[in-house]
N, C-alpha and C positions, 0 to 999 in steps of 0.2 A: 497480370493477374491478379484478380482477386477472390477472397474466398470468405463467404459470413457464414456466420454460427450463431448459435444463444450463447451468451457466456454470463458471470456475473462479475458484479465489479463489490470488491470488498474495501471499504474505505476505513481506516482505524484513523482516530482524531486521538493524539495525545499532545503531550508536551517536551519540549526539550530538556528538559530535568530529568525523565522517565530514564532509568536505565535497568540492564541485567549484567549481572555480573561485571561492572565496570565498563560495559561496552551501550552508549546511547543505543536506548530501546527500538527506536527506528532502524539503524541500521542490523539489529538483531534481527527483527522482523524479517528483513530482505534478507538476511543471510539464511535465515531458517526458511523463506519461502521458496529460493533457491535450491535448498539442499532437500526441499518436498518434490524440486522439479514442479513450479508452478509458472506457467508462461512468461511473466514476470512483475517487476514491483518496483515501486519510485516511492521517495520519500519527498515529501515538499516541507518546506520552512514557513510559515506566517509571517505577517508583521505584525497582527494583534486579532485576539478573539476568546471570548469565556465557551465555558462549557457547567456541567451541573454544577460546581461547588458557586459561580457568578462572578467569580475573578478575572479580572482582567489580565488575560495575558500578552504581555507586549515586548519587542525591543525597544521602547522609548527609555530613555537614561535616567527619567524621575520617576521613574515606578519602584516601590520596595521591593517586589520581586519581579526580577529580570527572568522572566522566563516566554520562549516562543513557541506557538502552536504549530505543531507538526500533524502533516497528515500523512499516513503511508495509504498507496494504491496498490490493489492487485485485482489482474484481471484474467480469469482462465473460466474453464467449462464448470458449470454447476456440481457437479460429482468432486471435483479436485477440488474447490474454495470449500465448500464443506465439508472433507476429508481433513483440513487444514485448522478447521477453527479450534480443534483441542488443542492445537500446539501453541495457537496464540493466546489462548485462557491460560496456559502456563505463563506466558510472558507479562502479558497485562492486568496489572493490579488495579489502576486507576486510568479511566480513558471510556471510548465509545466505540462502536463499528457500527457501520450500514451497509447493508447487503442491498445490491440492485442488481435488477432482471436487465440487461444490455443487450445490444448486435456487436458482435466483435465483426471487424474486417478486417483480415491479414493480406496483405499486399505482396504480392512475391514481385521481386524485381525482375528486368526483362531477361537478365542473363539467365536467372533460376528456370523463367518461362521457356526458355529457348532451349536450355540444358536439358528441362523435362520434357520437352517437345520431340528432343533429338533420340532420347531412348529407348 
């Protein structure tokens, strides 16, 4: 069984040097998103990138600054994502976020669909 609904994807772009109270910033965002009851959040570590500073962030050994790009992706209902933005602003002092309207498709496993039909 599948359920489709409108949603917003919030993507936050950071580097792995960002932290909040000695915790990696990406991890803290995921923790706060869970506490806020959002549908889900994932941290992705990149190989190379650059942002507003135009500094290359890379895992290459010969770089003077060994920062990796990090992307945190959260998808949920528009009102829930927008309600989370003030929390995000408290955490992120350097970075960028993108909001995109998406269609969310949730798949329910066969066991869940059968159980729901039996009720």
